[in-house]
C-alpha atoms as one frame of an Amber mdcrd trajectory, in Angstrom:
protein
   3.761 -46.535 -12.563   2.820 -43.009 -13.686   0.538 -42.646 -10.695   3.302
 -43.696  -8.339   5.716 -41.303 -10.001   3.176 -38.492  -9.769   2.660 -39.085
  -6.075   6.406 -39.259  -5.524   6.921 -36.007  -7.435   4.185 -34.282  -5.479
   5.594 -35.445  -2.143   9.041 -34.266  -3.203   7.632 -30.835  -4.090   5.905
 -30.555  -0.734   9.054 -31.719   1.012  11.113 -29.086  -0.732   8.540 -26.440
   0.152   8.479 -27.418   3.824  12.280 -27.476   3.959  12.525 -23.762   3.133
  13.237 -22.000   6.407  14.213 -18.615   4.978  14.379 -16.553   1.810  17.189
 -14.456   0.348  16.250 -10.865  -0.486  17.879  -8.740  -3.144  20.786  -6.736
  -1.658  20.737  -2.959  -1.879  24.346  -2.795  -3.085  27.362  -5.007  -3.675
  29.973  -2.986  -1.769  30.033  -2.390   1.972  30.354   1.384   1.552  27.238
   1.614  -0.603  25.329  -0.603   1.791  26.107   1.727   4.689  25.241   4.729
   2.519  21.855   3.204   1.688  21.331   2.447   5.375  21.959   6.072   6.374
  19.807   7.385   3.534  16.853   5.169   4.404  17.303   5.948   8.096  17.080
   9.687   7.484  14.083   9.466   5.173  12.301   6.988   7.441  12.804   9.169
  10.523  11.472  12.185   8.615   8.428  10.204   7.465   7.825   8.837  10.960
   8.112  12.313  12.458   5.776  13.845   9.892   3.098  11.192  10.199   3.478
  11.161  13.977   2.857  14.901  14.112  -0.210  14.520  11.897  -1.627  11.804
  14.127  -0.878  13.766  17.308  -2.342  17.000  15.954  -5.571  15.378  14.777
  -5.957  13.281  17.928  -5.310  16.148  20.348  -6.833  19.084  18.462 -10.597
  19.104  19.064 -11.103  21.667  16.289  -9.622  19.113  13.866 -12.214  16.446
  14.658 -13.803  16.720  11.211 -14.339  14.002   8.564 -11.462  15.223   6.411
  -8.939  15.146   9.254 -10.341  11.851  10.543  -9.573  10.214   7.193  -6.224
  12.003   7.119  -5.364  10.371  10.453  -6.193   6.957   9.015  -4.089   7.715
   5.940  -1.148   8.630   8.154  -1.549   5.310   9.983  -1.353   3.409   6.691
   1.827   5.299   5.818   3.408   4.426   9.156   2.451   0.791   8.724   3.879
   0.681   5.203   7.179   2.139   6.371   7.510  -0.185   9.354   6.693  -3.231
   7.242   9.470  -3.099   4.650  12.075  -0.422   5.352  13.438  -1.645   8.742
  14.233  -5.092   7.339  16.008  -3.580   4.333  17.978  -1.324   6.675  18.840
  -4.277   8.926  20.115  -6.312   5.981  22.201  -3.399   4.709  23.758  -2.668
   8.089  24.561  -6.296   8.930  25.438  -7.261   5.344  22.892 -10.072   5.114
  20.020 -11.051   2.847  18.064 -13.470   5.033  14.420 -13.226   5.997  12.654
 -16.106   7.724   9.765 -17.970   6.101   7.373 -16.688   8.764   8.818 -13.193
   8.543   8.352 -13.187   4.783   4.724 -14.238   5.116   4.108 -11.547   7.745
   5.848  -8.899   5.646   3.783  -9.792   2.573   0.537  -9.726   4.556   1.160
  -6.363   6.215   2.491  -4.795   3.015  -0.667  -5.778   1.123  -2.811  -4.765
   4.093  -1.446  -1.242   4.458  -1.072  -0.518   0.740  -4.669  -1.650   0.118
  -5.951   0.330   3.096  -4.183   3.419   1.797  -5.861   3.134  -1.595  -9.294
   2.563  -0.058  -8.891   5.534   2.270  -7.895   7.735  -0.651 -11.127   6.629
  -2.318 -13.129   7.498   0.793 -11.425  10.895   0.979 -12.502  11.495  -2.609
 -16.099  10.915  -1.527 -15.568  13.434   1.270 -14.475  16.066  -1.271 -17.425
  15.195  -3.519 -19.987  15.682  -0.761 -18.249  18.835   0.493 -18.412  20.566
  -2.901 -21.385  18.999  -4.681 -23.719  18.490  -1.698 -22.560  20.992   0.952
 -25.982  21.256   2.605 -26.026  17.499   3.240 -22.398  17.272   4.397 -23.233
  16.898   8.083 -25.837  14.228   7.347 -23.904  12.123   4.832 -20.604  12.373
   6.676 -21.546  12.220  10.306 -19.297  10.616  12.895 -21.035   7.236  12.569
 -20.875   7.271   8.761 -17.168   8.168   8.838 -16.442   5.368  11.307 -18.315
   2.871   9.114 -16.448   3.931   5.953 -13.067   3.761   7.684 -13.926   0.348
   9.150 -14.988  -0.894   5.714 -11.690   0.296   4.225  -9.625  -1.449   6.909
 -11.716  -4.646   6.748 -11.519  -4.833   2.939  -7.754  -4.373   3.077  -7.467
  -7.090   5.729  -9.468  -9.616   3.695  -7.532  -8.780   0.532  -4.173  -9.260
   2.260  -5.290 -12.413   4.044  -6.552 -14.127   0.869  -3.443 -13.333  -1.173
  -1.018 -14.277   1.609  -2.765 -17.555   2.449  -2.948 -18.553  -1.207   0.654
 -17.600  -2.013   2.188 -19.506   0.888  -0.039 -22.539   0.346   1.737 -23.260
  -2.952   4.626 -25.763  -2.949   8.037 -24.109  -3.448  10.908 -26.012  -5.040
  12.880 -23.521  -7.144  15.270 -22.186  -4.550  14.730 -19.406  -2.035  16.159
 -16.323  -3.764  13.802 -13.357  -4.251  14.637 -10.683  -6.807  13.232  -7.882
  -4.659  14.135  -5.974  -1.498  11.072  -7.342   0.295   8.647 -10.239  -0.067
   6.083  -9.817  -2.827   3.730 -12.200  -4.619   5.315 -12.328  -8.125   8.738
 -13.191  -6.720   7.347 -15.993  -4.542   5.270 -17.394  -7.414   8.478 -17.756
  -9.420   9.656 -20.268  -6.831   6.467 -22.315  -6.970   6.457 -25.893  -8.245
   2.845 -25.584  -9.329   2.299 -25.002 -13.049  -1.220 -23.730 -12.471  -1.790
 -20.553 -10.489  -5.494 -20.260 -11.273  -6.368 -19.447  -7.674  -3.917 -16.562
  -7.578  -5.089 -15.318 -10.969  -8.655 -15.456  -9.692  -7.758 -13.476  -6.566
  -5.819 -10.988  -8.669  -8.835 -10.584 -10.927 -11.067  -9.881  -7.922  -8.573
  -7.370  -6.499  -8.146  -5.741  -9.916 -11.912  -5.367 -10.304 -12.154  -3.802
  -6.853  -9.252  -1.441  -7.567 -10.760  -0.542 -10.945 -14.099   0.107  -9.290
 -12.436   2.506  -6.836 -10.626   4.230  -9.692 -13.843   4.642 -11.715 -15.548
   6.051  -8.625 -12.712   8.548  -8.131 -12.824   9.660 -11.766 -16.614   9.994
 -11.722 -16.502  11.970  -8.456 -13.937  14.429  -9.759 -15.893  14.922 -12.975
 -18.861  15.937 -10.840 -16.607  18.101  -8.652 -15.141  19.953 -11.636 -18.605
  20.545 -13.060 -19.804  21.929  -9.720 -16.740  24.159  -9.380 -17.186  25.594
 -12.876 -20.780  26.541 -12.021 -19.620  28.757  -9.141 -20.109  32.359 -10.361
 -17.175  34.064  -8.623 -13.588  33.315  -9.557 -12.534  33.514  -5.924 -15.161
  30.926  -4.982 -14.014  28.578  -7.748 -10.409  28.917  -6.656 -11.263  28.278
  -2.993 -13.375  25.225  -3.801 -10.858  23.705  -6.169  -7.925  24.349  -3.804
  -9.473  21.970  -1.267  -9.120  19.139  -3.803  -5.571  19.811  -4.987  -3.783
  18.178  -2.008  -5.891  15.025  -2.307  -5.223  14.914  -6.055  -1.491  15.313
  -5.411  -1.360  12.411  -2.932  -3.569  10.231  -5.144  -1.467  10.960  -8.250
   1.746  10.186  -6.357   0.311   6.907  -5.088  -1.029   5.727  -8.459   2.010
   6.827 -10.473   4.398   5.064  -8.082   2.371   1.852  -8.147   2.187   1.941
 -11.951   5.920   2.609 -12.256   6.743  -0.188  -9.836   4.631  -2.717 -11.754
   5.372  -1.663 -15.346   9.108  -1.101 -14.996  11.703  -3.598 -16.290  13.640
  -5.620 -13.666  16.185  -3.549 -11.759  18.000  -3.551  -8.415  16.600  -0.277
  -7.120  13.679  -0.030  -4.633  10.939   2.253  -6.023   8.275   0.955  -3.623
  10.118   2.390  -0.644  10.038   5.942  -1.928   6.271   6.378  -2.012   5.693
   6.773   1.733   8.363   9.346   2.622   7.071  11.512  -0.230   3.421  11.174
   0.692   3.545  12.531   4.215   4.909  15.827   2.847   1.774  16.395   0.764
  -0.517  15.241   3.565   0.309  18.399   5.509  -1.768  20.259   2.931  -4.761
  17.879   3.066  -7.164  20.218   4.776 -10.196  22.226   3.664
């Protein structure tokens, strides 16, 4: 009897999961006037971010004198910013303008995958750019050898591939769980914690395992960044002239600014109490402004 009931309950859970054709996102505002105001605000910021990143990509791609490792990684970073913007902001703008909250099941899965893909790729590229600064200051005589065109291509490919695998594993695992607790998401876009709240499964060991792997990888990148900058600061302090120390350290300040903005926004977004505002969306428009200064 218990076995029959268990099978019936499991089939009902799977049936409820398969019957979900769309999700309901959190609205930006309750009144029509505020919705249109949010639409215009996001439109202006998004266009500015798209223009800024587009100019960076065009300048690096067309300027032969900018074909250096630092600008090559900067181009990849601009691509991650563009991808992040195009993944979440247009749907939020569409929902605000048309006064709707719907996002299809397939669209939600695609949005989650690309959001994880671009946000992971951005973090990995920031880590690679830290290595570029380390070699430039601590091992300047070996810069051309350690950061040749082939080495830069391999590091960028590794960053993109790692981000792809990370996004693919999390997305496949999240949407393989049975969902039976409605279809309302308490966020402006699809994210893993909100979808897990709708899951019928009482055990999310697979997701916890994937999160542990991702956390270890992210922590490893963070430790590498901290260790690299400790070595950079030590090398800068050994430079005899004050002008030389200032010039060397100034090449790291833009990267530190972008990295600090990225990490602080991610920490704020994950440690904050529940609220109806969209902090994730503000990281990318702010980042492209500092990227203009990311040059030796």
